[in-house]
N, C-alpha and C positions, 0 to 999 in steps of 0.2 A: 521595520518603522527605523529612519537614518539618527540617528544620533544628533541632536542641536548643536551639541558643542564640537561634534567633529565639520556638523557645517558651517558652521561659526569659524573655524579655527581655519579653513577650507575658503572661506571667503577673503578673510585676512590676509592671509598670504596671496591669494588674485592680486587684492587692492593693493598690498605690498610691490607685486611685481609690476603690475601696471605703475605704480608711482616711479617705480625705479625707472621704467621704462620711458614715462613722459620726462624726468629728468634728462636721461640720456638724449632723447629728442629734443629739448630744449639748450643741451651744451652739444648736439650737433648745428642746431638753427645757428650757432655764432660763426663755425665753420663752414663760409661760402664765399663765394667770388666771381665776377667774373671770366670765363675763358677766351682769350682770346687768340683767333683759328686764322690760320694764315695757307691757300691752298697754293699751291706752285703752279702756275699753269704760263706755261705746258711745265712738265715736268720736269725735272733736271736729270740728262740724260748721259751719265759719263763713262765714253768707251774706249779712251785713249788715257794716257798719262795727263791729269789734271788735277783742278783743285774747284772747290766753291766753298764760296766765304759765306756762312751761316747765320744771321743775324735776326733773332729771334723777336727784339724788341723792336729792331727798326732804327736804333740809335746811331747808327753809324761805326758802331762800336761790334764788329763782329763776334761770336762767343765763340768760334769755333773754326778751323779749317777743317773741310772735308778733303782725304784726297786721295788720289790714285795712283799709286809707285809700279814700276817695274824698273827688273835689271835682269841681264843675261850675260853667260861669256860661253866659253868652249863645255863647261864643266856642269854651272850652276845659273838657277835661275830663281828669280823671288818675284812674286805681285801679289800688291797688299794692297789693301783699302783700309786707312787709319785716320783717326780724329787729333788734331793737334790743339786741344783747349787753352783758351785763354782767359786771364783774370780769375783765376781759380772755378771757372766751370767745372762740373762735375758729370757724371752719368754713372747710372746703374752698372755696377759690373763687378767680376772678383779678380784676382791677381794669378798670374799665369808663372809659374815657378816663384810665386814670392814676390815679385816685382815688377813683372809687366802686365798692365790691364787690360782685361778682354770687358767690351762692354756684352751685357746681353742684350739677345734679339726677343725685346717681351712680346706676348700677344696682344690684341683685344681685351682691355679690362683689367690687365694687370695691374697691380699699386703703383704709382710711383710715390712716393710717400716721404713726409721727411725724416722720419725716424727710421727707415729704413739703415740700416749695417752696413751695404752694400754700396755707398758712394764713394767713388774714384774720383778724385780732384786731381790739378796742376803738382801736387807735392808728388804723385807716381809718375816719374821716367819721363818727369819736364813737363806732364801733358800728354805725352803721345799716349795714345790708345788704341789699341787693335781691335778692327771689326774682323777682318778674314784675310786672311793670310795661305798661300801656296808656294811651297819650295820644290825645287827639283835639283838633287845632286846625282850627277850622271842618271840612271833610268831609277829613280829613287823619289818617289813624290809623298809628301807630308802634307799636310792642311792643319790649319790652326783657327780660333774663332769660334764665335756664334754665330756666324751671320752670312755663312756658306749656303747657297741654294736656299735661300730664304725668302718669300716673296708677301708685302704688306708687315712686317715687322715693326715694331718701335723701340728707338732707341728713348731710353727713361732720360732727364736732363735736368741739371740744375745750375742754375747762372742767378746772378747777381743786377739789380738795377740799385741806384742810390744804395747801395751797400745793404740791402736786404735783399734776401733767399729768395725766388720765384722757382716755380718746379712745370716743367713742361714735357712733350714729347715730340720725334721725331721718326716720320713713315717712311720706311725704304725699303728695295728690293735690292738683292745682289746674287748674283748667279752661280752655281759652283766654282766656276773656272776663276772667278773677280777680276771679267772681262766686261760687265755690264754693270752699272749702280744708277738704278732710279730713284730720287729725292720726288717724295711727292706733297707732301705738305707737314704741317709742325703747329702746336698751339702750346700757350703756358697760360697760366694762372694770373689775373693780372693784379691780385691781393697778394701779398709777400706771406710766405710761412703755410699754405696749403698746400695739401697735394692735390693730385686729382688720379683718373686711370687712363692706361694707354687708349689711345682712341677718343679722348672725351672731347665733345667740341660744343658740349651745350652745358652751363651751367647756371641749376633751374635755382633760382632766389628760394631760401628757406627759414625768411620771416614769417614770421604768425602776424598780420596786417589789422587783425579784428583783434581788440583786448578783449580779458575774460577768459572763458573756459576755452579749451584747444578746440578749434576747428578742425582741425583732423587729427586723430590718434590713431594710432593700430594697436592692438592687442589680438593676442592667438592668432596670429597669419588673415585678421579682417581689418579692413580700414573702415574707421567710424567717420562719419561726416556730420557735425551738428553745425547750423545756421541758427543766425538769432531769429526771433519771432519777426522783426521788422526788415528781413531781408528776404528777397521772391527766390524762392525755390527754383532758379530755373541756372542753369550753367552744366558746365563740363567738368569732369573728373579725370584727370589723365596721371596715370602710372608712366614713366620713365625708367629705365634700368641706370646703371653704372658710367654706361657709355654714351646717355643720352637718347636712348632709340625707344621712340614708345610702343610699350608694351600691352597696356590697358585702356578703353576709354569708358567713361561710364555718363550717364547725363544724371543730370539730379532733378529730380522730379518733388521731394520732398525733406521740411526741415531738418529731418533724423535720416541718415540712411546707414547701411553699410554694405562694404563691398569685400567680396570675399579674396583672397589671394593667396587660399592653399596651393593652389598649380603654379604656383611660380617659384622658381629656384631659390634657394637662401642667398640673402647676400642684401647689397645696398641699394635701394630704391628713391625715388624722391616722385611724391605725389602732388601734383598741385590743380588747386579748385579753381575752376574760371568761371566766374558769376558774371550773369548778365548784365551789371552796370559795370562791367570790365575789370571788377577786385580779384586780385590774384591774391591767394593763400597756398603756401607750399611748405612744405616739409622734407627734410631727409629722414628714410626712416627704414630699418631693419626688420626683414620677414627671416 
């Protein structure tokens, strides 16, 4: 027979764990924002030395100039695609030989976080940041940077609006010879001080619209839905991953339901309950 004291201790630990989880979810709910997404149509296609001014918030003051530059003489040639950041705009990257910024080529879903130690602003090399470089001296060729031969990678960006820092991304492709650069789209958080993930275009609201007990909570990789007695149990539960992709849909048919999420990869998700009366209840969760 099971020891009642041991069972009580186990239950207490589980309840404490749930309290901590619920508290974390409440804190996470405050960290939300609207993502402003811009699809560049048609794509910017740079194949000859030229530049493109990127104005993420469309206020007439570009955050950076993106330049394709080349030089050649009888013994040496250089081709590079680099950024010239303005007004303390920064990108995520590291420093080559201590002082030359090389922006990272982020993958979809990578974090673009205010707390990252890798932000490189205009204090480094006057705002010049080298994404891809090819040099040839006589017959010896060297390459530098993270963006050579990349397709649909993301530049993590931090810039200022009214002296407040905003975070976003730019999607680009650069061939291995730095002879063709394609700039496709970009996005940023409208609310200051809030990060996002590379490629994220959909910021799902995270407020609990109904007072009282949590209508959505997660425990032990299970989503629990609890509706007030007066609410008609008719709606849809949607689960989005960190990039805004819909990964699960369930029809709500009861006042209280549970939806298993054990098959989803660990990480951040957004759970949204859309009721028949149009009410939306959503929450950021962690599996």
